[in-house]
N, C-alpha and C positions, 0 to 999 in steps of 0.2 A: 335354341330354347329361349322363347320369349319370356320376359320378365314377370308377366301377367301369370304364366304357370308356374312359378317357383316363387312362392311366399317366403320359404326358409331355406337356406343352405347352409349346412355345419361343416366347415372342412377343418381337417387335422386336428381334431378334438384330442386334447390329452389331459387327463386327470388323475393325480396320485393322490393317495392317502397314507402318508407316512412312506413306509417302504414298498407299500402295494401300488401296482400301475394299475388303476381300473379300467382306463381308457389308453389307448396308444394310437394317435394317429388316425382316429376313426372317422369317417366322412359319410353324411347323408343328406340327400336332398328330399323334401317334402315338397309335392307338387299339387297345386290347386284342383279340387274335386277327386284326389285319389286317395284310396287307403295305403299308406306303405306299413308293412309290418316290420317289427324289430324282434327279433327272437334269437336265442342263445341259452346256454345253460344258466342256471342261478350263480351269480356272480361273475357273469360274462361281460357287464357294463350296460345292460339294456337300460335299467331303470336310471342309471348316472347320466348316460346320454339323453334320455328324453328329460331329466331335471334339469341338465346344461341347457337345453334348447329352451326350455320353459323359464329359464333365468333364476331358477330356484337355488341351483349349484354354481359356483363360479368356476370356469375351466383353467387349468395351468396355462394350455395355450389352447387357441381356437380362433377359427376366421368364420365370423357370422354374417350372412348376407340376408337381410329382411327386405323382400319386395324389392330386389335388385340393387339395394344400397349396402354397401359394407359399413357395419357397426363398429364404429370405434370403440364403444363400450357395450356392455351387454349384460343387464341384471334383470330383476324380476318387473322393475318398472319399463324398460324398453319392450320386455316381452309381452306384458299386458297391453303396452301401446300398439304393438303389432297385431294384438288379436289372438293371442296365444292361451288358450285353456289347459288346464292340466288337471286330471283326476288321478291321485295316486292311489296304489295298492292298499296301503294302510290308510284308511279313509280319513278326512280331515275335519269334517262336521263334528261340532260340540254337541254331545249326547243329550243334553237338558234342553236345547233350543229346537224349534221346529225347522223344516226345510226352508220356509220362507224367512224365518230370522237368521239363519245361516248364511242364506243368500243375500241378505242385506248387509251383513257384516263386511262383504266384499265392495259394498256400494261407496265409491271415491266421493260422493256429494257431501255437502253440508248437512242435508236433512236425511233421514231414513224414509223413503218413499213407500211404505208399506203396501199401500194399494197397488201401486204400478208394479213392486216387486212381485207379488203375488200374481198379477195379472200377466206379467212377462213368463212366470214358470209355469201358469197353467196352458197359454200358448204353446209353448216349448214342449211341454209333457204331452199336449194334443198333437202336435205335428210329429212328435217320436212314437205316438201310438202307447202311450205310458199312461197307467193308472196309478197314481200316488195320493197317500193324504198327506198334503203340504202341510196342514197344520197340527199334526201330530208330533210330539217330542221324537227327536230322531232316536232314542234309545228305546221305542217302542216299536220300532220297524225292523223287520229282518235284513241280515246282512245284504241280502241283494236288492232290497227295496233302499236301503242307505246308498248303495254302490250306484244304483239308478238315479237317485236324488242328485248325487254329486255331479252326475253327468248332465241332466237336466238343468242345473244351476248353472253349468259352464255354457251350455247352449243358451241360455236364458240371458246370460251375461254379454252374448255376441261375440263368442269366441268364433273366429275364422280358422284357425289351427287349433285342432282338439287333440291333445296328447292324452291317451289312455293306458294306465299301467295296470295290464292284468285286469281288465274290467268284467271278464267273465269268469274269474276263479270262484265266485260264489254264486254262480246262475246255474240253473237246472237246462236241460235240453230245449225246452220250451222258451225260457227267458234268453239263452244264447242265440236261437234262431231269431228272436224278436229284436235283438240289440244287432246282429248284423244287418237285418232289413233297415232297422234305424240308421245306421251308419250309411248303408247305401243310399238311404233317402237324403240324408245329409250332404253326402259328396255329391249327387245330383243337384242340388242346390249351390253349390260352390265351396263348401266346407273342406278344409284338407283334415285328414285323419291321420296321427301318428299311433299305430298299435302296438304296444308292447304285450307279448303273448308267449306262452310256452306251449299252446294248443296248436299243433300243425294243421288239423283240421279246418280249425277257422282260419289259418291263413289261406288254405286252399281256397277255401269258400268265398271269404271276404275280401281279400287284400289285392290290390293292381301290382305292388311292388314289393320286394323282399330285402331287407337287410339281416345278414347273419352275422352275429359276434360270437369270437370264439377268443378267451383270455383278452378281452378289452381291444381286439382287432378286427377290423371287417374281413371276413372271409367269403363273403358273397354278397353282391349288390346287383339285383336283376331284376327284372318283370317277374312275376309268378307263373305267367303262361309258359308250359312247356316244362314247368318244374314238377318233380313228384315227391310224395311226402318222406319216401325212403331216403333220396338224396337228401333232403333238409335235414332229416334226422341224423344222418351221418355227419354232415357238415356240422352241427351243432355239437355232438355228443362222441363223435367217433364211433368205432367199432365195438364199445362196451356192451356188456351183455344186459339186454332189456327184455329178457323173456319174463311171461306172467309167473307169479309164486305157484307151487304146487300145493295144494290144499290136502290136508291127509284126511282120512277118514274118522267121522266122530262115531267113538264106541261107547263112551261114557252117558250115564243116564243122571249126573249129578249136575243138578241146576244152580250154577254158580250165581248167575243173575235172574232175578225174579221181577217182574213188574204185574202189580195187582190193582185192577179197577182205577188207574190213574186217571185224574180229571183237574184240567186247568182251566182256567176261566180268563177271556179277555176283557176288554172293556165293553164290547156290545154284544158279544157272543162266545161260546166256548172254544178253547183253542185245541184241547184233548178231552175227549169224551169217553170215560170209562174203558181205558186201554189197558190190556193184558197180554203179557207174554213172557216167555222164558228163555235164556242162552245157556246151552250145556257147556261143561267143560270141553276145551278143544274146538267150539263151534264158532264160526264167524257168521252172525246175524246181519244181513245189509238191510238197511233201511231206506228206501227211495220215496220219493214225494215231490211234487211241484215246489219250488222254494217258497216259504213264507214263515210265518211266526210257529208253526207247529214243532219243526225239526229242532230250532234253537231251544224252544221250551222243554221238548223231551230230553234233548242231550243235558241240559242242567238239572232237570230234575233227576235224570239217572245219577249224575255226578255229585246230587246234594247240595248243589248251589241256589235251587230254587224250589221252596216246599210247595207241593200240589195243594189244591183246593180238597181233594179225595185221593184216596188209594195210598200205597205202599210201594218202596222199593227196597228190596233185600239181596244183601251181597253175603253169600254163604248162608242162608238163612238169618243173617242178622238185619234189623231194619235200620237203614239208613238214610229215611225219608228226610230231606231238608237238612240233613248233617254232613258237610262236605269233609270237615275234619275226621269224623267216624269213619266216613267212606274210604278216604286216603289212607287211614290206619289200618283198616281191613284188606288193604292192596288194590283198592280201585285206582285205575290212571285215567287221566280226563285230557283229551286233546281238543281245545277248544277250536269253533269255526274261525274266530278272529284271534291270531296268534298272540294280538298284543294283550289279549286276556290272559294269557298263560306265562308271561315274562315280564321281568322289569327291565325296559330297555336302557335305563340307566346306570344297572348294573352289569360288573364284567359278566364275560362269558362263563368263567370257573364258578362265579357266585350264582348266576341263574340255573346252572347245571347242578347245584347243591341246594337249591331253596328248599325241597322236600326232606332234605337231611339234617336240618338244623336239629339240633339237640339229641341226635342219636349218638352214640357210642362211637367213638373215633372222629367224629365231625366236632366235637366241642371238648375243652378242657376246662374245668372249673369255672364253667358260664362262659368262658372264651371261644370265639369259633376257631376250628383248626385250619388255618389257611394253606398249610402243604396238602392236607387231604382233599380240600375243594380243588387246589390246582390239579392234583393227580385224577380226580373224578373229571374234571374239565378236559383234561387232555385226553382222557379216555374216551368219552363222548364225541368229542372233535374228531378222535381218529376213527371210530367205528361208524360214524354217520356222516363222514367226508364233508365237515365244516369248514368253509373256507371265508376268511384267512384263518389258519388253524392257530389261532392264538388266544389261550385261555383268559390272558388278562385284558383284552380288548372289550371296550365297552359294548355291549350287544347291539345298542343303537347303531354301530358302525357296520353290521352284518345286513345283507341283502334280507327281502323279505323271504326269499326260499332258504337261505343259509340259517336265518332266525328260525324257521319252521323245522328244520333238521335239528337244531339244538334243543327244540321243545321235545319233538318227539322222541329223541334219543334220551333226554332226562326222564320221560313219562315211561320207556319201555326198559331203561338200563336196572329199574327196579325190580324186574321180573314180577311185574302185578298180576294178580289172578283175575282180575276183570279190567277190561280195557274199553271206553267209550271214546270213539274217534270220529269228530265231527268234520268233515273234510280234510282228512289227514294229509293229501298230498296237493291240496289248494296252492297253487303259485310255484309249483315245483316243475323244474325240467323234466324230460323222460327219464333220464338214468337216476335222477334223485327220486322222483315218483315211484319207478319199479324197486329201488332199494327199501323205501319206507313201506310199501305194500309187502315185500317179502319179509320184511323185520316184522310187519304185525301179523301175518299168516305163521311166520316162524314161532311167535308168541302163542298163538292159538295151538299149534302142534305140541307147544311144550305145556299146555293144560290150562291156558286163560281162555277165559269167555269174552268174546270179541263182540263189540257192536259198533258198526261202520255206517255213518249217516252222510250221504254225499250226493251232490246233485250232479255226478259222473256216472251215469249208467254202466259204463264199460267196465269202471273200477268196481263197482258193487258187484257185477256177475262175475267179474274176474276173482274176487276175495271171497265172496260169501258162499256158504254152504246152503243158508237159505236166504230169501229175500220177502220182506214184508213192503207193501205200500200203504203209505198214509195219505188220506185226503179227507179234508173236512172234519178232522177230530178224529178218526177213526182209520182201522185197518180194512182196506178195501180188497186186498187181494194177498195171496200168500204164494210163492214159487219154490219149488225145489231146485236148486241151482246146478245140481248133477245131470241135468237133461234139458235140452233146448228150451229156450223160455218163448213162450208165444207172445210175441211185439204189439200185436193187436190188442190183446187183453191186457198187456202190461200198459200200453198208451191208455186203455178205457179205465182202468184202475186208477191210474194217476191223475184222471181227470173226473172220476168218480161216477162213471157210466156202468161200471160191472153190476149187473144184477144181482141182489142179496135175497136170500130167503127170509120171508116175513119171519117176525118174531112169533114164537108159540103161544 
């Protein structure tokens, strides 16, 4: 093996967080011009390994070889000097700044070269085949656009080794294919890619080499050629039940959630135009659409977090438009696309688990929080949703992204809500965890909840939903009964708004 082909070798990497061993003598080689996928369950150590290679986390033990040189010291400084870029799962851009301004923050020069930075970003985006508004505040972009912006920034910064932590978790099928094609183009130019993912299909399509972690140890390190998806799944999660949830038949006509003539305006054009639909008791409504501003705006309007320009949202017949507190009191549960919008990372797991219980009977005494009740609730949710490490006193920032998601979903479903709005509920989860969350949501519907699931994962939508509507260009372009096979050609046309519609009378 020539040194030119091995920009990074990490051997015998061990990392402990207190009594928890996150990585145990794990090793990986990242080769020039190749995609190396790192897969495993949530909490298996994937992101920890990537962060150690990127110099963000210090290892307790490790031998790092960069371009054939054994490194006596390894930190973010040495990693940057070695050309290592890192795009985290929980994105790092400052929301109020533009992509250009966030990119310039990483400039190590004495002066901010705004024009040069914008030019570099534009060239990188063009080479990647990405269209982005580089001068818009990041908070106005969809989560998919933010994620792509961070990748473009890393490429524009000259990264020779690019570590991507769950980069497709918020992308739709079209964007996933575009990203994989972009990754292959970068590799053809000599860039090394380390891809942390839980989506086996992407591994099979886009990776040259595969490292499987289980419990912090490497259980497979091999080329992907000759491997199959079932074998990889068994290595990741064993033989646990991953069967799809069983939907129950909807018999009720009670419309627990109603959306009437909803409209939301963007800076230059409407995001949502006169949108109306309803969801019955016991029904799961799946909402599909090319990733963009529409799904986040709709999810936030349904949860009462954003007031629309026109229209109304009703929970059990009561208007909750723009009133999140009222919606929550009436039994609406909200699982946001960005899990950090739903939890406070600096609080303990038990505190995050009981956030919606503050002020309720049993959870406060004479104006003081009942810590014992918080602990019991935290332990219950952690056990029911298999959160690791199972420590209610642990600060939530110590959880992996997938385990943080399980804590959030557990908190929302534990209340037995009457309406559930779930935006990307299994984003970033491994196969077993995703299956358990889908089953929990479908079970809640069987118990009488009206459920809306917005997701970039079409398989997830068709697996969970009774009906599916497709959104494009601000309106509904198609509706499908998911008890019958879906015409995938019609679905694809609807997602890019090519479906012919009857002219208005």
